[in-house]
N, C-alpha and C positions, 0 to 999 in steps of 0.2 A: 690643756691638752695633755694626754699621757706622755711623759718624757720617755724617750727611747735612748738608751745608753749606746753610744757608738763603740765599735770594737776598740779594745785597748791596744795601745802600741806595745810592741815587743820591748824587751829589756836590753837589746844590743846597744853598746856604748859607742855612739858616733857623735860627730860635731853637729850641733844644732844651734844656729845663730851664733851668739857670743859664748856658748858653752864650751868648756874645755874638751879636747879630744881625749877620751878615756881609753878607747880601743878602736881598732879598725875592723875587727872581726864582727860580722853580723850573722846571727843564727838564722839561716834561711830555712824555710819550711821543708822539712824532710829532705834537704838538699845535700848533694855530695855523696859519692859512694866510692868504695875502694880505699886503699891505704894512701897515706899522704906521701910516702916515699916509694919510688919504684926505680928499677935499674936504669931506665932510659929517661928519667925525669930531667928536664932542663932546670937550671937554677936561675932565678931572677935576681936574687940578692943574698948577701950573707952579712949577718950582724954578729960580730965575734965568731962563734962557731955555729950559730943557729941559722939554718938554711930556710930561705923563702923560695918556694917552688914556683916556676912559671905557671903550672897548672892551677895553683891557688890564685895567682893574679888573674889568669884567664877566667876562672869561675866568677870572681868578684867583678871583673870587668863586664862580663855578660849580664850580670844582675844589674849593675849600675847603668849600663848602656840602655837596657830595657826600661829601667825606672825613669831615666831622664830623657828618653826618646832621642838618643844620639843618632844623627844621620850617618849611616855607614860610609857615605861618600865623603864625609868631612874628615879628612885625614888629620888636620890640625887638632880638631876637638877630640878625636880618638886618641891621638898621641898624648894630649894633655891629660885626659881622663885616666889613661893607663899609668902615666907617671904619677898622678895623684894617688892612685891605688897603691902603687909600689911605695911611695913616700909614707902613706898611712901604715902599711904593713911593717915597714922599717921602723917607724916611730913606735909602733906597738912593741916591737922586739927590744928597742932601746930602753923603754920604760920597764919592761920585764927584766932586762939585765940589771937595771938599777934596783929592782925589787930584790934580786938575788944578793946584790952587794950590800943592801941595807938589812938583809935578813928578814924581810917581810914575807910571811907565809899566810896561807889560808887553810883552815882545817877541812877534812873530808865532810864534816857535818855542815859547814858553811856552803861547800860546793853542792852537797845534796839538797840543801834547802833552796839554793838558787835554781838548781835544775827543776825542783818541784814547782817553783814559780813559773819557770819557762813552760813546762809541760801543761800547767794549769791554764796559762794564757793561750797556748796553742789550742788546747781543747776547747776553750771558749770561742776562739776565732773560727774554729771549724764547726761551731753550732752544737757542742756538747759531746757526750760519750759516743753517740752513734756516728756522727761525722768524723770524730777522731779515729774511731775504729776502722771506718771505711778508708780513710787516708792511709793508715798504717797497712791495711790490706793491699791497697793499690801499689804501695811502695814495697810490698813484700818484706815488711819490717815489723818487729815486735816493739812494744813500749820499752822493754829492757834495752833493746838495741839502740833505740832512739836516745834514751837517757845516756847510754855509754858514749854515743856520738857527741852529745851536747857537752859532756863533762870537761873536755880540754878547753873549749872556748869559754865556757862559764868560769872555769878556774882562772884563765888569763884575765877575763874581765874583772873579776874580784881583785886580783893582784894589782892590776893597773889602777883600779879605783882607789885602793888603799894607799898606793904609792903617791898618787896625785893628791889625795886627801891629806896625807901627812906632810908632804913636801911643799904643797902649794896652797891648798884651800885653808888649812889650819893657820897659815901664816899671812893670809890676805884679809884685811878688814877695811871697812869704809867708815869714815867719820862724818858727822853732821856737817862739818865745814866743807868737806869735799862734795857732799850732795848739794849744799847751798851754792857752791861755786859752779857746779855743773848746771844747776837751774838758771843761774844768772847769765852764764855764757851761752846758753842754748835756748833762751826764751823764744826766739823767732821760729825755731824748728819744733818746739814742744807742741805748738798748736793751741787751740782754745777748747774750753768745755762747751760741748754742743748745747744748743737751746733745749730746754726741758719743759715738758707740759705735765701738769698735774691733772689727771683725768679720772672721771668716773664713767661707768657704762652700765647699760642694761642689755643683756643678751636675750634675744628671742630666738631660740634654737630651732633648727629644722626638726620636726617630730614626725616620725613615720606613723601612718595610720595603724590601727590596732591589728589589722590582718597581717601587714608586713612585719610588725614587731613580733607577732606570734610565730610567723614562719621562721624568722631569724632565731628566736628562742628555741624553737624545735630543732633547728640545725645545730645550734650550740649543744643542746642536750645529746644529740646523736653523736657528735664528735667526742663529747665527754665519755659517752658509753664505750666508744672505740678505745679510748685511753684506759678506761677501767678494765677492759677485756685484754689489755696487753700491748696496745700500740704505744711505742715510746712517745713521751710527751713532745720531745724535740722534733720527731718525725711528723707528728700531727700538726705542730706549729708551722713547720716548713710547707706542709701540703695545704693547710686550710686557712691559716691566719691571714687576715686582711691588713695587718699592721706590718710596717717594714721590719720589725724585730723578728718576724717569722723566718727571715733568711738566716737568722742566728739561732734558730730553734726556739724562738720566743723569748730569748734572754733579754731582760731589762736591766741587768746589772744591779748594783746596790742603790737603794734610794731610801730617803728619810721622810719624816713628816713634812707635808707640804709640797713634795715633789710630784705627786700624782693627783688626779682628780679625787675628791673626797670619797665618792662611792667605791672606787677601786681601792683606795688606800685603806678604808675601814675594814674591808675584807682581808686584804693582804696582811695587815698587821695583826689580824686575829688568828691566822693560820699557823700551825706548827710546821717545822721543817718536814718536807716531803708530803705534806698534806695538800690536797687539791680541792678547790672550791666548786660549788655549783655555779652555773652561769650567772655572772654579775652584770647588771645593766648600768651603763653610763650613757652619756649622750652620743658616744661614738659607736655603740653597739653592745654586744654581749661578750664578756671576757671569762675564760676559764683560767684560773690562776693557780699556779703551783709554786709554793715557797720552798726555796732551797736552803736558806739559812736565815736566822733571825737573831740579830745582835742587840742585846738589851742596852738601854741607855746607861752611861756611866758619867763620872765627873768630867771626863775629857771628851767623850764622844756622844753623839745623839743616837737614838734608836735607829737601827738600820735593818732593812730587809733586802734579801736578794731573791728575785722571783723570775719566773717565766710566765708567759700567758699566750693563749690562743684567742685572738679577737675576731669575732664574726661581725663585720661592720653592717650598720644599717644605712644604706645609701638613700639620701633624700630624692624623692621624685619631684617633677615640676609642680604637681599639686601641693606637696609638702612645703616647697619653697614659697609658693604663692600664699598659703595660709600664714606662714611666718611673716611675710612682707605686709599683709593686711593688718595683722596684729600689731606689728611694729608701728605702722602708721597711726593706728588708734591710740597707742601709748604716747606717741609723740604729740598728737593733737591734745591729749590731756595735759602733757607737760607744757605745751605752749599756752594753754589756758590757765596755767598757774599751779598745776599739781606739783607736790614736793618730789624732787628727783630721788632723794635717798629713800623715801617711803615707797615710791614706785619700784625702785630696784629691789628692796627687801621683799616686796609682794610678788613681783613678776619676773625678775631676772632669773635666767636658768644657769647662770654661772655660780655654782655653789661655793666657789672659793671667795667670791667678793660680795655676794648679795647681802650677807649679814652686816657688812660694813657700809651699806648704802651704795654698793657698786664701785667703791673707790679702788682704782688701779695703782695709785701712787704716782711718783715722778718718772716719766718716761722720756728718754732721749729722742729728740726728733730724728737724729741720724739712724736710729734703730727701727723706725717705722717703715712698713712697706709703702711703696710709692702711692698706691691708691688711698691709703690712710693719711699719709703725710699731707697730701694736697687738701684733704677735707679738714683735718684737725688743725693745721697751722693757720688756716683761714678763720678759725673761730675767735670770737671776742670773749672776754672774761664772762663766765656764767652762761654763755650761749649754748644752746642745744643743737646737736648736729642732726642732719637728715639720717634716716636709717641707712647703714652701710652694710652691704652684703659681704660676708666672709665665709670661710669654709664651714664653720659650725652653725651659722645662722646670720641674723641681722643684728647689728649693734647700734644702739643710740648712745652717743657720747655727750658728756658735759665737760666743758673746760673750767676747772676749778682754780687754776693758777698757771703762771708762765714765768720761767726764769730764762732771761735772754742769754745768748751766747756771750761768753766772757773769758778772759784769760784765766788759766788755771792758777790758783793760789798755791804757794809752796807747800803748805801743810796738807792740801788735798791730795797731792801726788808724791809726797815725800817718800813713802815706802816703795812706790813703784820706781822712783828715781834711785833709791838705795840699791834695789836689785839690778837696775841697769848699770849703775856705776860699778857695782861689785862685779858684774859679769865682765865688764871691760877690763877691770883690774886683774881679774882671774885670768883672762885670756893673755894679757900682757905678761903677767907673772909666770904663767905656764910657759909661754914662748921663751922667755929669758932662761927659765930653769931648764927647759928641754935643750936649748942650744948649748948650755953649759954641760949637761949630762952627756949629750951626743959626742962631745970631745973625748969622753973617757972610754968609748968603745970603738971597735974597728968595723967600718961599714964598707962593703964592696958591692956596687951595683953592676949586674951583669946583663940585665934585660935591655 
């Protein structure tokens, strides 16, 4: 199935799991207006001579309360959340004060580059240039004004990141002995490697009749013509695309070889930046593809394309599904009479990614299987052929090629995952010790 890239997360520096708190400031989408200091502003806290305004606490509290669905009647939770926000803002100022003491700075060029990344991410989340322009217009703001608003927070984020990197991260390491010790002392909580099945399949896809396919192709042609005449591609995707990516202006993000179905990928990798394809047929429908960037393969990176698409889906009708079901039953009968599964897959499977390998899907964790497939596949014996199973794209006939039972993880299998886990714990502990030490060197006054 065509991979749809989810919206990227913003670059605000906040606590995430065991990660270190790098900053409390979060860049809200076009949020905040007016100056930071006013004559009647209440003060929530002071760190040395740096003032944290109550209005800043209020703004971040409202954002957090909405994000975490805090009950406005729960006074204890409200008080705790507000104090956490104040503590985070104080912590940010303490670290910034340490940056001044250490003489750590960031260049205007670094700030500009970081703002560029923020603006680029924001533009992407809004579905491209058209959505970005509309949001600016609604907020009565220019891009230059937005960039100017971002600069102070971005500069602070960079400073905090550099301080923590120099004072904590660069001094925190993990040895193999520590990883081994963690593994041995936490065996019971680490869990087990889930059962895995080695599977092959034959896909009998739902195929629309020629009349329906022709109508869909004609509609794709007409949408392409609108784009050629000047309709913004992102707008056409939002209006016409049957793929979830249409909500993002058709943006699929970056993808490499093997990430997309072969028919789509072959065209996408052949296009030049800003070039648009003719309608491309896959088993999902017809796609109009526009490539935005094409990164050549290098010694350290694979070939990458960033593209948008408009997909006009071909929806199977009951007769289409019935034809696929009958064909699947015929193929299964042949297999049950001794036909070679790999040969049948090469000849008949409509999964172009696996048919040439005889339908082999590889090792699949039972835990990752959908419920209706898990029940069917875990009940198979070695080399047994399944009944046809209906899924979104069509009917699948599976063959069980092998099984690896659930077992305890071996140390070497998860060593690198454990390394990161242990490192995160040490970073958090090291950061807290460092922060408590640094906090004693500044004057903190809480007024809220």
